[in-house]
C-alpha positions as CSV (number, residue, x, y, z in Angstrom):
1,X,0.0,0.0,0.0
2,X,1.3,3.4,-0.9
3,X,2.4,5.4,2.1
4,X,3.8,8.6,0.5
5,X,1.1,11.3,0.9
6,X,3.3,14.2,-0.1
7,X,0.6,15.9,-2.1
8,X,1.4,18.8,-4.3
9,X,-1.5,21.1,-5.2
10,X,-1.3,23.2,-8.4
11,X,-2.6,26.6,-7.3
12,X,-4.0,27.2,-10.9
13,X,-5.5,23.8,-11.1
14,X,-6.8,22.8,-7.7
15,X,-8.6,19.4,-7.3
16,X,-12.3,20.0,-7.5
17,X,-14.8,17.9,-5.4
18,X,-17.8,18.2,-3.2
19,X,-17.8,16.6,0.2
20,X,-20.4,16.1,2.9
21,X,-20.1,15.0,6.5
22,X,-22.4,13.5,9.0
23,X,-20.6,12.9,12.3
24,X,-17.7,10.6,11.3
25,X,-19.3,9.5,8.0
26,X,-18.0,11.3,4.9
27,X,-18.9,11.4,1.3
28,X,-17.0,12.8,-1.6
29,X,-18.2,13.5,-5.2
30,X,-15.9,14.1,-8.1
31,X,-13.9,12.5,-10.9
32,X,-11.7,9.6,-10.1
33,X,-8.4,11.5,-9.9
34,X,-9.9,14.2,-7.6
35,X,-11.5,11.6,-5.3
36,X,-8.2,9.8,-5.1
37,X,-6.5,13.0,-4.1
38,X,-9.2,13.5,-1.5
39,X,-8.7,10.0,-0.1
40,X,-4.9,10.5,0.2
41,X,-5.4,13.9,1.8
42,X,-7.9,12.4,4.3
43,X,-5.5,9.5,5.2
44,X,-2.6,11.9,5.7
45,X,-4.3,14.8,7.5
46,X,-7.1,13.0,9.4
47,X,-5.1,11.5,12.2
48,X,-3.9,15.0,13.2
49,X,-7.4,15.8,14.2
50,X,-8.3,12.4,15.7
51,X,-9.9,11.1,12.6
52,X,-8.5,7.7,11.4
53,X,-9.9,6.6,8.0
54,X,-10.4,2.9,7.4
55,X,-10.3,2.5,3.6
56,X,-11.2,-1.2,3.8
57,X,-14.7,-0.2,5.1
58,X,-15.1,2.5,2.4
59,X,-16.9,2.1,-0.9
60,X,-16.4,3.9,-4.2
61,X,-19.5,4.0,-6.3
62,X,-18.8,4.3,-10.1
63,X,-20.5,3.8,-13.4
64,X,-19.9,0.4,-15.0
65,X,-17.7,2.1,-17.6
66,X,-15.2,3.1,-14.9
67,X,-15.0,0.0,-12.7
68,X,-11.7,-1.2,-14.1
69,X,-10.1,2.3,-14.0
70,X,-11.3,2.7,-10.4
71,X,-9.8,-0.6,-9.4
72,X,-6.4,0.4,-10.8
73,X,-6.4,3.6,-8.8
74,X,-8.1,2.6,-5.5
75,X,-7.4,-1.1,-5.0
76,X,-3.9,-0.4,-3.4
77,X,-5.8,1.4,-0.6
78,X,-8.2,-1.5,0.0
79,X,-11.3,0.6,-1.0
80,X,-14.2,-1.5,-2.3
81,X,-15.3,-0.7,-5.9
82,X,-19.1,-1.0,-6.5
83,X,-21.8,0.1,-8.9
84,X,-24.2,1.0,-6.1
85,X,-24.2,1.1,-2.3
86,X,-26.1,2.3,0.8
87,X,-25.2,5.9,1.9
88,X,-26.6,7.2,5.2
89,X,-29.8,5.3,5.0
90,X,-30.2,6.1,1.3
91,X,-28.8,4.6,-1.9
92,X,-26.3,5.8,-4.5
93,X,-25.7,4.0,-7.8
94,X,-27.3,2.3,-10.8
95,X,-31.0,1.7,-10.9
96,X,-30.6,-2.0,-11.1
97,X,-28.4,-2.1,-8.0
98,X,-30.9,0.2,-6.3
99,X,-33.8,-2.1,-7.1
100,X,-31.9,-5.0,-5.6
101,X,-31.3,-3.0,-2.5
102,X,-35.0,-2.0,-2.1
103,X,-36.1,-5.6,-2.7
104,X,-33.9,-6.9,0.0
105,X,-35.4,-4.3,2.4
106,X,-38.9,-5.2,1.4
107,X,-38.3,-8.9,1.8
108,X,-37.1,-8.3,5.3
109,X,-40.2,-6.2,6.2
110,X,-42.4,-8.8,4.6
111,X,-40.9,-11.6,6.7
112,X,-41.3,-9.5,9.8
113,X,-44.9,-8.6,9.0
114,X,-45.8,-12.3,8.6
115,X,-44.2,-13.0,12.0
116,X,-46.2,-10.1,13.5
117,X,-49.4,-11.6,11.9
118,X,-48.8,-14.7,14.1
119,X,-48.1,-12.5,17.1
120,X,-51.4,-10.6,16.5
121,X,-53.3,-13.8,17.3
122,X,-52.4,-13.5,21.0
123,X,-51.1,-10.0,21.3
124,X,-53.0,-7.8,18.8
125,X,-52.1,-4.5,20.4
126,X,-48.4,-5.2,20.6
127,X,-48.4,-6.3,16.9
128,X,-50.4,-3.2,15.9
129,X,-48.0,-0.8,17.6
130,X,-45.0,-2.5,16.0
131,X,-46.4,-2.0,12.6
132,X,-48.1,1.4,12.9
133,X,-45.4,3.1,15.0
134,X,-42.2,1.4,13.7
135,X,-42.3,-0.7,10.6
136,X,-44.4,1.5,8.3
137,X,-42.2,4.5,9.2
138,X,-39.1,2.5,8.1
139,X,-40.6,1.7,4.7
140,X,-42.0,5.2,4.3
141,X,-38.5,6.6,4.8
142,X,-37.3,4.4,2.0
143,X,-40.2,5.6,-0.2
144,X,-39.2,9.2,0.4
145,X,-35.6,8.6,-0.9
146,X,-36.1,6.1,-3.7
147,X,-38.2,7.0,-6.8
148,X,-40.7,4.8,-8.6
149,X,-40.9,2.2,-5.8
150,X,-44.7,1.6,-5.8
151,X,-44.7,-1.6,-7.7
152,X,-41.9,-3.1,-5.6
153,X,-44.1,-2.8,-2.5
154,X,-46.9,-5.0,-4.0
155,X,-45.7,-8.2,-2.0
156,X,-45.8,-6.2,1.2
157,X,-49.2,-4.8,0.5
158,X,-50.5,-8.3,-0.1
159,X,-49.2,-9.6,3.2
160,X,-50.6,-6.5,5.0
161,X,-54.1,-6.9,3.5
162,X,-54.3,-10.7,3.3
163,X,-52.5,-11.7,6.5
164,X,-52.0,-8.9,9.0
165,X,-55.3,-7.0,8.9
166,X,-57.5,-10.2,9.0
167,X,-55.5,-11.6,11.9
168,X,-55.5,-8.4,13.8
169,X,-59.3,-7.9,13.5
170,X,-60.2,-11.6,13.6
171,X,-62.4,-11.2,10.5
172,X,-62.3,-11.4,6.7
173,X,-62.3,-7.8,5.5
174,X,-64.0,-6.3,2.5
175,X,-62.3,-3.6,0.4
176,X,-64.5,-1.0,2.1
177,X,-63.4,-2.1,5.5
178,X,-59.8,-2.1,4.5
179,X,-60.2,1.5,3.3
180,X,-61.5,2.4,6.7
181,X,-58.7,0.7,8.5
182,X,-56.1,2.6,6.5
183,X,-57.5,5.9,7.6
184,X,-56.0,7.9,10.6
185,X,-57.2,7.0,14.1
186,X,-59.1,10.3,14.3
187,X,-61.2,9.0,11.4
188,X,-61.8,5.6,13.1
189,X,-59.0,3.9,11.2
190,X,-55.8,2.2,12.4
191,X,-53.4,4.6,10.6
192,X,-51.6,1.9,8.7
193,X,-51.3,3.0,5.1
194,X,-51.3,1.0,1.9
195,X,-47.5,0.9,1.1
196,X,-48.1,0.9,-2.7
197,X,-50.3,4.0,-2.5
198,X,-48.0,5.9,-0.1
199,X,-45.0,5.1,-2.3
200,X,-46.6,6.9,-5.2
201,X,-46.5,10.3,-3.4
202,X,-43.8,10.0,-0.8
203,X,-40.8,10.6,-3.1
204,X,-42.4,13.6,-4.8
205,X,-43.4,15.1,-1.4
206,X,-39.9,14.7,-0.1
207,X,-38.4,16.2,-3.2
208,X,-40.6,19.3,-3.0
209,X,-40.0,19.7,0.7
210,X,-36.2,19.5,0.5
211,X,-35.7,21.7,-2.6
212,X,-33.9,24.5,-0.7
213,X,-31.8,22.0,1.3
214,X,-30.7,20.3,-1.9
215,X,-29.8,23.6,-3.5
216,X,-27.7,24.5,-0.5
217,X,-25.8,21.2,-0.5
218,X,-25.1,21.5,-4.3
219,X,-24.0,25.1,-4.2
220,X,-22.3,25.2,-0.9
221,X,-24.3,28.2,0.3
222,X,-25.8,28.5,3.8
223,X,-29.3,27.2,4.4
224,X,-32.0,29.8,5.2
225,X,-33.6,27.7,8.0
226,X,-36.7,29.9,8.3
227,X,-37.4,29.7,4.5
228,X,-36.7,26.0,4.5
229,X,-39.1,25.3,7.4
230,X,-41.8,27.4,5.7
231,X,-41.4,25.4,2.5
232,X,-41.6,22.2,4.5
233,X,-44.9,23.2,6.2
234,X,-46.4,24.4,2.9
235,X,-45.7,21.1,1.2
236,X,-46.9,19.1,4.2
237,X,-50.2,20.9,4.2
238,X,-50.6,20.5,0.5
239,X,-50.1,16.7,0.7
């Protein structure tokens, strides 16, 4: 592994990248040469400030056309080269890799929902709280960050309607009764939403609500918190 991090910066041609940090998680966006410079700089300078990078736990997401070139540049540092990967609860990469990631998450929720359907036979309230307060918020978060996911949630919808709701209520439910159950508790429902229907609007809602935040991240300008919160409230009311 290369250990010489004596990096020379051309004043007239400085490396150009965008970087974001969340606690000790970092993300860098740029062409391969610039990202490589950033990695070397981080490895060299990080320990001075108590930050010790672990390249073996890092992932470089690239287009399929650049996989081989990326391996040549980054493999000596132990960095994993991929076409898609989870980033801070979201996903970056190709659409096919993203769909595989979403399907893995949905299969996990579907399995849990079937287990909770059995739990509901003896402990209906505990099962209800687990789904309404925890699980559906997990899949709704994914819907907000991943576009066009409605069709992928069809298996989860089927388990919810065919297994969980009937077991929870102890009855075979009509479409009308299911529509009532989906409504908020203030409208005599259970507040558990159809995951297919919610997926259709969640991403667009999130996109509208975070427009100013995204612009700030991309431009590097400060966020106007008051303006951002006002936009968030307006979009929420609209939806």
